[in-house]
C-alpha positions in Angstrom: -35.5 -4.7 22.0 -36.9 -5.4 18.5 -37.9 -9.4 17.4 -36.6 -10.9 13.8 -38.8 -13.0 12.6 -37.5 -16.5 11.8 -37.9 -15.9 8.3 -36.2 -12.1 8.2 -33.2 -14.5 10.5 -32.8 -17.0 8.2 -32.8 -14.4 4.8 -30.0 -12.7 7.0 -27.6 -16.0 6.9 -28.4 -16.8 3.1 -26.0 -12.8 2.4 -22.3 -13.7 2.4 -19.7 -11.5 2.1 -16.8 -12.8 -0.6 -13.8 -11.4 -2.2 -13.3 -11.3 -5.2 -10.0 -11.6 -7.3 -10.8 -9.7 -11.1 -8.2 -11.0 -14.2 -7.5 -7.6 -16.0 -9.2 -9.3 -19.0 -12.3 -10.6 -20.1 -12.7 -14.1 -21.6 -15.3 -15.3 -24.2 -17.7 -17.5 -23.0 -20.9 -19.4 -23.4 -23.7 -19.5 -21.4 -27.5 -18.8 -22.9 -25.7 -16.5 -25.6 -21.9 -15.9 -26.2 -20.6 -13.4 -23.9 -17.8 -11.7 -22.3 -16.9 -12.8 -19.1 -15.1 -11.7 -16.0 -12.2 -14.1 -14.2 -13.0 -14.2 -10.8 -10.4 -16.2 -8.6 -9.1 -18.0 -11.7 -12.6 -19.3 -13.5 -15.5 -17.9 -15.4 -17.8 -15.5 -14.0 -20.9 -15.4 -16.1 -22.9 -13.1 -14.1 -22.9 -9.4 -13.2 -21.7 -7.5 -10.1 -24.3 -4.5 -9.5 -22.4 -1.4 -8.9 -19.4 -2.6 -10.2 -17.6 -0.9 -13.6 -15.0 -3.2 -15.2 -12.4 -1.3 -17.1 -9.5 -3.8 -18.9 -6.1 -3.5 -17.8 -6.8 -3.6 -14.3 -6.6 -6.4 -11.3 -9.3 -5.7 -9.1 -9.6 -7.1 -5.3 -13.4 -6.8 -4.7 -15.3 -7.0 -1.2 -18.8 -8.4 -2.6 -22.0 -9.1 -1.3 -23.6 -12.7 -2.7 -27.3 -12.9 -1.7 -29.6 -15.9 -2.7 -32.7 -15.0 -4.6 -34.1 -18.3 -4.5 -34.0 -22.1 -2.6 -31.8 -24.1 -4.3 -34.2 -27.2 -3.3 -36.7 -25.8 -5.7 -35.1 -24.4 -8.8 -38.3 -24.0 -10.5 -38.9 -20.6 -8.2 -35.5 -19.0 -9.1 -35.8 -16.9 -12.1 -35.0 -17.9 -15.4 -33.4 -14.7 -16.5 -31.0 -14.6 -13.8 -28.8 -16.6 -11.7 -29.3 -18.1 -8.3 -27.7 -14.9 -6.4 -27.6 -11.9 -6.5 -23.7 -10.1 -6.1 -23.4 -6.3 -5.2 -20.5 -4.0 -5.0 -19.4 -3.4 -1.2 -15.9 -2.2 -1.7 -13.4 -1.8 -3.7 -10.0 -3.4 -1.7 -7.7 -2.6 -4.5 -7.2 -1.6 -8.0 -3.8 -1.9 -9.8 -2.9 -1.5 -13.6 -1.4 -5.0 -14.9 
């Protein structure tokens, strides 16, 4: 049986699977620049979801992996051009025309 190091085990606990309900239209939002944001679970979503191609006019329910990229207690280590998390599409659970 192969043992995992403490750092590997700690890293594994930083990955969560979440369900995202995506509204059928994007909304204008302002982060560093003005852009179109997805509306996820009723709130503006400023990040991207790797592997997901949004199509206007459809409601989506997605299974998404949320991976922490840096330590929130030490934000200076976080990449300046990205958020604290990386989101990756695991499965499209539902896609319905609005």
